[in-house]
ROLUMVO-510239 format. One record per residue (C-alpha): residue in one letter; x, y, z. Coordinates in steps of 0.2 Angstrom, whole numbers, padded with zeros to 4 digits, always signed. Layout:
<rs>
AXYZ/...
</rs>
This chain:
<rs>
M+0556+0656+0429/S+0572+0665+0435/T+0565+0682+0433/T+0547+0685+0434/L+0536+0700+0428/Q+0532+0702+0446/K+0550+0703+0451/V+0553+0716+0438/K+0539+0727+0445/E+0544+0725+0463/E+0562+0731+0459/F+0555+0746+0450/S+0544+0750+0464/K+0560+0753+0475/H+0565+0767+0464/L+0549+0775+0456/S+0531+0777+0460/L+0522+0763+0450/S+0505+0771+0448/D+0503+0762+0432/D+0514+0746+0432/T+0504+0739+0417/A+0515+0750+0407/I+0529+0738+0411/D+0518+0723+0404/M+0516+0733+0388/I+0534+0737+0386/L+0540+0719+0389/A+0526+0713+0378/T+0533+0723+0364/L+0550+0715+0366/V+0543+0697+0368/G+0531+0699+0353/N+0543+0707+0341/L+0557+0694+0345/L+0547+0678+0348/L+0531+0679+0337/T+0530+0678+0319/R+0515+0688+0317/D+0515+0707+0311/P+0527+0718+0321/L+0521+0727+0337/W+0523+0746+0336/L+0520+0753+0354/L+0519+0771+0358/I+0518+0775+0377/V+0509+0792+0379/A+0510+0802+0395/P+0512+0820+0401/P+0530+0826+0403/S+0539+0819+0418/A+0527+0805+0420/G+0541+0792+0421/K+0538+0784+0404/S+0557+0786+0398/S+0562+0777+0414/F+0552+0762+0410/V+0559+0761+0392/A+0577+0765+0395/P+0581+0747+0403/C+0577+0739+0385/S+0595+0744+0382/G+0600+0728+0391/L+0594+0718+0375/K+0606+0717+0361/E+0591+0716+0349/T+0586+0734+0352/K+0593+0750+0344/F+0590+0767+0353/I+0587+0782+0343/D+0587+0800+0349/D+0581+0808+0333/I+0577+0804+0315/S+0576+0813+0299/E+0569+0808+0282/R+0586+0801+0277/T+0590+0791+0293/L+0581+0775+0290/L+0587+0772+0272/S+0601+0781+0263/S+0614+0778+0249/Y+0627+0788+0259/K+0643+0779+0262/L+0657+0782+0274/K+0673+0773+0269/G+0663+0761+0259/K+0651+0757+0273/N+0633+0761+0270/M+0627+0772+0284/S+0608+0769+0284/L+0600+0765+0301/L+0591+0750+0294/T+0607+0743+0286/A+0617+0745+0302/M+0603+0737+0312/K+0602+0722+0301/V+0621+0719+0302/A+0620+0721+0321/G+0605+0709+0323/Q+0595+0723+0330/K+0576+0721+0327/I+0567+0734+0337/M+0569+0753+0336/V+0567+0762+0353/F+0563+0781+0354/S+0564+0788+0371/D+0554+0803+0364/F+0546+0802+0347/S+0538+0819+0350/S+0555+0826+0343/I+0548+0824+0325/L+0536+0838+0330/S+0550+0851+0329/K+0552+0847+0311/N+0543+0855+0296/P+0528+0847+0289/V+0536+0840+0274/Q+0550+0832+0284/S+0538+0825+0297/G+0526+0819+0284/E+0540+0810+0275/I+0546+0801+0291/L+0529+0795+0295/A+0527+0789+0277/Q+0543+0779+0277/M+0538+0771+0294/R+0522+0766+0287/R+0531+0757+0273/L+0543+0750+0285/Y+0530+0742+0296/D+0523+0733+0281/G+0540+0726+0279/R+0546+0734+0263/L+0555+0751+0261/E+0562+0757+0245/K+0569+0774+0240/A+0576+0781+0224/T+0592+0792+0227/G+0604+0801+0215/T+0615+0786+0215/G+0602+0773+0212/E+0589+0764+0222/V+0591+0758+0240/S+0579+0746+0249/F+0576+0736+0265/H+0565+0721+0267/G+0562+0714+0284/R+0552+0714+0300/V+0556+0728+0312/G+0548+0732+0329/Y+0545+0749+0337/L+0544+0755+0355/G+0543+0774+0359/C+0537+0787+0370/A+0527+0803+0367/T+0518+0817+0376/P+0500+0820+0373/T+0505+0834+0360/F+0507+0819+0348/Y+0489+0817+0347/S+0487+0835+0340/F+0501+0832+0328/L+0492+0817+0321/E+0476+0827+0317/G+0475+0827+0298/R+0488+0814+0296/M+0479+0799+0303/A+0470+0796+0287/L+0487+0791+0279/G+0487+0775+0289/D+0491+0772+0307/R+0502+0758+0313/F+0504+0762+0332/I+0497+0753+0347/Y+0494+0767+0359/Y+0495+0765+0378/W+0491+0780+0389/M+0501+0778+0404/N+0493+0785+0420/G+0506+0796+0429/A+0509+0796+0447/S+0500+0810+0457/A+0511+0824+0465/D+0508+0816+0482/E+0514+0799+0476/V+0530+0807+0469/R+0534+0817+0485/K+0531+0801+0495/K+0543+0791+0485/K+0556+0804+0484/S+0555+0806+0503/E+0557+0787+0506/N+0572+0787+0495/L+0580+0803+0500/M+0596+0796+0506/K+0598+0782+0493/R+0589+0790+0478/L+0596+0784+0461/S+0598+0794+0446/A+0589+0790+0430/K+0605+0782+0423/Q+0607+0772+0439/I+0589+0765+0438/E+0592+0760+0420/D+0608+0751+0424/T+0599+0742+0438/M+0584+0737+0428/A+0592+0733+0412/P+0599+0716+0417/L+0582+0712+0424/Y+0573+0716+0408/K+0586+0705+0399/D+0584+0691+0412/Y+0565+0692+0410/F+0566+0690+0391/D+0578+0676+0392/S+0566+0667+0404/V+0552+0669+0392/V+0563+0662+0378/S+0568+0647+0389/F+0550+0644+0393/Q+0544+0644+0375/E+0558+0633+0370/E+0554+0620+0383/K+0535+0621+0384/G+0530+0629+0367/M+0516+0641+0364/P+0500+0641+0374/E+0485+0638+0363/F+0478+0654+0357/V+0459+0653+0359/I+0447+0666+0365/T+0429+0665+0370/P+0415+0672+0359/E+0412+0685+0373/Q+0431+0690+0373/E+0431+0691+0354/D+0416+0702+0354/R+0425+0714+0366/I+0440+0715+0355/H+0430+0718+0339/Y+0420+0732+0347/A+0436+0740+0354/T+0444+0739+0337/D+0429+0747+0329/F+0428+0760+0342/A+0446+0764+0339/V+0446+0766+0320/K+0430+0777+0321/G+0437+0787+0335/K+0453+0790+0325/A+0444+0794+0309/Q+0448+0811+0300/I+0436+0824+0294/K+0440+0838+0282/Y+0434+0854+0289/D+0429+0871+0281/F+0443+0883+0285/K+0431+0896+0292/T+0416+0887+0300/K+0426+0871+0305/K+0411+0861+0299/P+0414+0844+0290/V+0414+0846+0271/D+0417+0828+0266/I+0413+0810+0271/P+0424+0804+0286/E+0439+0794+0281/I+0438+0778+0292/S+0451+0765+0291/G+0447+0747+0290/T+0448+0737+0306/G+0460+0723+0299/R+0477+0731+0303/D+0471+0736+0321/L+0463+0720+0324/E+0479+0710+0319/A+0490+0721+0330/F+0478+0718+0345/Y+0478+0699+0342/T+0497+0699+0341/L+0498+0709+0358/L+0485+0697+0366/Q+0494+0682+0361/T+0510+0689+0367/L+0502+0693+0384/Q+0496+0676+0385/L+0513+0669+0382/M+0520+0680+0396/D+0506+0674+0408/A+0510+0656+0404/A+0528+0659+0407/E+0524+0667+0424/A+0513+0652+0429/G+0525+0639+0422/T+0512+0630+0411/V+0505+0632+0393/L+0488+0628+0400/V+0484+0647+0403/P+0469+0654+0394/V+0468+0672+0388/S+0462+0681+0403/D+0449+0695+0404/A+0462+0706+0412/R+0472+0705+0396/I+0456+0708+0386/E+0454+0724+0396/L+0472+0729+0393/V+0469+0728+0374/E+0453+0738+0376/K+0463+0752+0385/C+0475+0752+0371/A+0460+0755+0359/Y+0454+0769+0370/S+0471+0776+0371/S+0472+0778+0352/I+0459+0792+0352/N+0464+0810+0354/R+0463+0814+0372/T+0451+0829+0370/R+0439+0818+0360/R+0440+0806+0374/K+0436+0819+0387/V+0421+0825+0377/M+0414+0807+0377/E+0417+0805+0395/A+0408+0821+0399/L+0393+0814+0389/A+0394+0797+0397/R+0393+0806+0414/S+0379+0817+0410/D+0363+0815+0421/T+0352+0819+0406/G+0362+0809+0393/S+0364+0824+0382/M+0374+0841+0383/S+0377+0856+0371/A+0394+0860+0365/S+0395+0874+0377/E+0390+0864+0392/I+0403+0851+0388/G+0416+0865+0387/M+0412+0871+0404/T+0414+0853+0412/E+0431+0845+0417/N+0439+0861+0418/F+0441+0862+0399/G+0439+0881+0399/L+0435+0879+0380/E+0422+0888+0370/G+0407+0878+0363/D+0413+0882+0345/F+0430+0874+0348/V+0422+0859+0357/K+0412+0856+0341/I+0429+0853+0332/Y+0430+0837+0342/L+0411+0833+0342/Y+0409+0833+0323/P+0421+0819+0319/L+0413+0808+0333/N+0396+0813+0326/A+0401+0809+0308/V+0406+0791+0312/G+0391+0787+0323/L+0399+0787+0340/V+0390+0803+0345/G+0372+0808+0340/K+0365+0825+0340/Q+0347+0833+0340/K+0340+0850+0340/K+0333+0855+0357/G+0327+0872+0362/G+0335+0881+0347/E+0352+0873+0348/Y+0360+0856+0345/V+0363+0844+0360/F+0375+0829+0358/Y+0374+0812+0366/L+0383+0795+0365/A+0376+0784+0351/D+0370+0769+0362/D+0372+0760+0378/T+0386+0750+0373/T+0397+0765+0369/R+0392+0773+0385/D+0396+0758+0395/F+0413+0756+0386/V+0418+0775+0389/R+0413+0774+0407/R+0423+0759+0410/M+0438+0765+0400/A+0438+0782+0408/G+0443+0774+0424/K+0458+0765+0416/V+0464+0780+0406/K+0466+0792+0420/D+0470+0809+0412/P+0474+0825+0422/K+0461+0838+0420/L+0464+0850+0406/K+0473+0865+0413/S+0481+0880+0405/A+0496+0870+0397/D+0484+0858+0389/R+0473+0872+0383/E+0488+0878+0374/E+0490+0861+0366/S+0472+0861+0361/G+0475+0878+0353/Q+0490+0870+0343/A+0477+0856+0338/K+0466+0870+0330/I+0481+0877+0321/N+0485+0860+0314/I+0468+0857+0308/D+0468+0874+0299/E+0484+0870+0291/A+0478+0853+0285/W+0462+0859+0277/
</rs>
């Protein structure tokens, strides 16, 4: 294998602090899975705070002719009847002509700036696109697109708040929370490269050929050796199924009373089928990459790759819901009131606001509650959930919620009010 995954990481480490180099595995897996496998497409969303380096990892995908970079999108971008000099200007039509099969967004959070009607229509179109069939009626007739399109994008944590109240419409993304480098790590790396520091564009130009060479190497391996047999152990299967069930429950939407913020309807929990299929597609892709790295198809699905899929499942949940569960998982008594949770982890949140995140978790059975001393206390539903949260909390390292994050949480409250 001419260019290995390890070589890609080593080259990146010369220019950036790789506190979470597994993000590179995820990005390259999105390329490999969408272009080499015949399963459902992979739609990956890398989520991290601003300036965490996520765009730097995605930018080198420009080295593959099959990718199409998109800076912004409107409800008329994907499919339109508009023509210029007789040429259809729809993005999907142009991609099909150019042989481009993966949309790449350096910052998908840009749709947050659009009004709710626009952003809602964009997400609706993307859901239909994921399913392989997008049709639109226009003033000049009907336009349609049938085909398989992959997706790779980046977003800030604000995107979780944006999806509150919209997740019930159906979610197609695989989320990956990218752990950002600490301030000390960033300073150290910049100090090391003070005299030879590359710009973002120079890093992209340096890494793009390596991304392409790596992909070409996996293609050559597959053509010569074939695909490794995709078999997982019963224990691994149980872990994937639990992670999937945890994810769909954790993402479940609840209708709230406008004033009390208490649930007024049964939670809308999606089925596990779509998430499970996406995780298996990702897992098979990672196994192929490991096989290419080892030079043999006799490579089983590793527990490390199972753990990576578990992290994706955990990353799909609103970050504040995660922090609430992590506080409960670390509780010495096993239970806490909403006010006690609000005073941990530097939340700085009032108990009534913490309940907005506790109610959905309680409604789907991930968190239990009981009355104690005149108030309700909350606890994780069972030992399996507690163990999973404790284990994943170390994998999804989230900066403590400071003032900027509390402003984001305030936005989440506004979103909920608007939705219900």
